[in-house]
C-alpha positions in Angstrom: 112.2 99.0 25.7 114.8 96.3 24.9 114.9 95.2 21.1 116.7 92.0 20.0 117.9 92.4 16.5 118.6 89.1 14.6 119.9 88.8 11.2 120.9 86.2 8.8 119.8 83.0 10.5 120.2 80.9 7.4 118.0 77.8 8.4 120.2 77.1 11.5 117.4 76.4 14.2 120.1 75.8 16.8 121.5 79.0 16.6 118.2 80.8 16.4 116.8 79.0 19.5 120.1 79.8 21.5 120.0 83.4 20.6 116.2 83.6 21.3 116.9 82.2 24.6 119.7 84.5 25.3 117.7 87.4 24.3 114.7 86.3 26.7 117.3 86.2 29.5 118.2 90.0 28.9 114.6 90.9 29.6 113.7 91.6 25.6 110.2 93.3 24.6 110.5 93.0 21.2 112.0 90.9 18.5 113.0 92.1 15.0 114.2 89.7 12.4 116.6 91.4 9.6 116.2 89.0 7.0 117.9 85.8 5.3 115.8 83.3 7.4 116.5 80.6 4.9 119.5 79.3 2.5 122.9 77.5 3.4 121.4 75.7 6.5 119.4 72.6 7.1 116.2 73.6 9.0 114.4 76.1 6.8 111.0 74.7 7.9 111.3 74.9 11.6 113.1 78.2 11.4 110.3 79.6 9.6 107.8 78.2 11.8 109.4 79.8 14.8 109.5 83.1 13.0 106.1 83.0 11.8 104.9 82.1 15.3 107.0 85.2 16.6 105.4 87.7 14.0 102.2 86.5 15.2 102.8 87.5 18.6 104.2 91.0 17.1 107.6 90.5 16.1 108.8 92.6 13.1 110.4 90.7 10.2 111.8 92.3 6.8 112.9 90.3 3.7 116.5 89.1 2.7 117.9 88.4 -0.4 117.9 84.8 0.3 114.4 84.8 1.3 113.2 86.6 -1.8 115.2 84.1 -4.0 113.3 81.2 -2.5 110.1 83.0 -2.8 110.5 84.0 -6.4 112.5 81.0 -7.8 115.6 83.1 -8.7 119.0 82.0 -8.8 121.5 84.6 -8.9 124.0 83.5 -6.1 127.1 81.4 -5.8 127.1 77.6 -6.9 126.6 76.7 -3.1 124.0 79.0 -2.4 121.8 78.2 -5.5 122.1 74.6 -4.7 121.0 75.5 -1.0 118.2 77.5 -2.8 116.7 74.5 -5.0 116.8 72.2 -2.0 115.2 74.6 0.2 112.3 75.3 -2.2 111.6 71.7 -2.0 111.4 71.6 1.8 109.1 74.5 2.3 105.3 74.4 2.2 103.2 77.0 0.5 102.4 78.8 3.8 106.0 79.2 4.3 106.6 80.3 0.9 103.6 82.8 1.0 105.0 84.3 4.2 108.5 85.0 2.6 106.7 86.4 -0.5 104.8 88.7 1.8 107.9 90.3 3.8 108.7 93.9 3.2 112.2 95.2 2.2 112.0 97.7 5.0 110.1 98.6 8.3 110.3 101.9 9.8 109.7 102.0 13.7 109.7 105.9 14.7 113.3 106.8 14.3 114.3 103.4 13.5 114.9 101.8 10.2 114.9 98.0 9.9 116.5 96.6 6.6 118.4 93.6 5.5 121.1 95.4 3.5 121.7 98.9 2.9 118.5 101.3 2.6 119.8 102.6 -1.0 117.2 101.4 -3.6 119.4 100.4 -6.2 120.9 97.8 -6.5 118.8 96.4 -3.8 121.3 94.3 -2.0 124.2 96.5 -1.0 126.9 95.3 1.5 127.9 97.7 4.5 131.6 96.3 4.7 133.2 99.7 5.7 132.8 103.2 6.4 132.1 105.0 3.4 129.5 102.1 2.7 127.9 103.1 6.1 128.0 106.7 5.1 126.0 106.1 1.5 123.6 104.1 3.4 122.7 106.7 6.2 122.5 109.5 3.2 120.0 107.4 1.9 117.9 107.3 4.6 116.3 110.0 7.0 116.3 107.7 10.1 118.4 108.3 12.9 119.2 104.6 13.5 119.6 102.0 10.8 119.7 98.4 11.6 120.7 95.8 9.2 122.5 92.3 8.3 123.8 91.1 5.0 127.6 91.1 5.9 127.4 88.5 8.6 130.1 90.9 10.3 129.1 92.9 13.4 129.9 96.8 13.1 128.6 99.9 14.1 128.8 103.4 12.3 127.9 107.0 13.3 127.9 110.3 11.6 128.1 113.5 13.8 126.2 116.6 13.5 129.0 118.0 11.4 129.5 115.1 9.0 132.2 113.1 10.9 132.0 109.5 10.4 133.0 107.1 13.5 133.2 103.2 13.2 133.5 100.6 15.9 134.1 97.0 16.0 131.8 96.1 18.9 133.0 94.1 21.6 130.7 91.6 22.8 128.6 91.9 26.1 130.0 95.7 26.3 127.3 98.4 25.7 127.9 101.1 23.5 126.1 104.3 24.1 124.1 105.8 21.2 123.9 109.8 21.6 121.1 111.2 19.9 123.2 113.7 18.4 124.8 111.4 16.0 122.9 109.1 13.3 123.8 105.4 13.6 123.9 102.4 11.7 124.4 98.8 13.2 125.1 95.6 11.2 124.2 93.0 14.0 126.2 90.0 12.9 124.8 86.9 11.8 122.6 84.3 14.0 123.3 81.1 11.8 126.4 81.8 9.8 129.2 83.9 11.2 132.0 84.9 9.2 134.5 86.6 11.4 136.3 83.4 12.7 134.0 82.9 15.5 131.5 80.3 15.1 129.3 81.4 17.9 126.0 82.7 16.8 125.5 86.6 16.9 122.8 89.1 17.6 122.5 92.6 18.8 120.1 94.1 21.9 118.9 97.8 21.6 118.0 99.3 24.8 115.8 102.3 23.7 115.7 103.7 27.3 119.5 103.9 28.0 120.0 104.8 24.2 122.6 102.0 24.0 123.2 98.8 22.0 124.9 95.7 23.1 126.3 93.1 20.7 126.3 89.5 21.9 127.9 86.1 21.0 126.1 83.1 21.8 127.4 79.4 21.6 125.3 76.6 20.4 126.0 73.0 18.8 127.8 74.3 15.9 128.7 70.4 15.0 125.2 69.2 15.2 124.2 71.7 12.5 127.3 71.0 10.5 126.3 67.4 10.7 122.5 68.2 9.7 124.1 70.0 6.7 126.0 66.9 5.4 122.8 64.6 6.3 120.5 66.8 4.1 122.9 66.2 1.1 123.9 69.9 1.0 127.5 71.2 -0.1 130.1 70.0 2.4 131.8 73.1 2.0 128.8 74.9 3.9 129.1 72.7 6.9 133.1 73.5 6.7 132.5 77.1 6.8 130.0 76.9 9.8 132.6 75.1 11.7 135.4 77.7 11.2 133.1 80.7 11.3 134.1 81.9 7.9 
């Protein structure tokens, strides 16, 4: 089975469509959405329409912190993010908000665990930025493989049977073997708001038959989305960050 893993879409319809088209070209069998479908970007309704349609066809989706903020009317973010949250609430209908409110925080699929951030329980939205964060995250779960987003930065971490931690910066389009004698944690990068200096969309593809994962970067019309951010009246800094991939 080939499983496409997509996180941090952030209301960026063009980036989502580009990644879904690319995943389809790779022979994807299942879609897994790892949270943060809204926030920052200018197209929350159309993004959620697509994700709701995919989940109706069997895709898996878990909640991110932006999704919960919109659903629960909580503002606990940066000023720009809170401005985007307030605007997003005004764009969404009841069905979309109910969908966001209904999403689970985690989904277990055999030996695989899908979450938005670290699977640690408290606090709920822990960033996995380095090896020690990955170790704590893996220690908080019994899953052999954990998949998440939240940092917007692609990464791969593994723990050997003797407890040694190994970490990789994935090279786009290069498959990485996931031998079963190790436990693995993958941060899949961001579809809709890259933060590694490359504005292209990011997602990962897990091949369960070959036991390997491949990270991809997918180009899309970044300028068109940045323009849509400005036309929506959202903070100009959000458009600037999108163009720079930061």
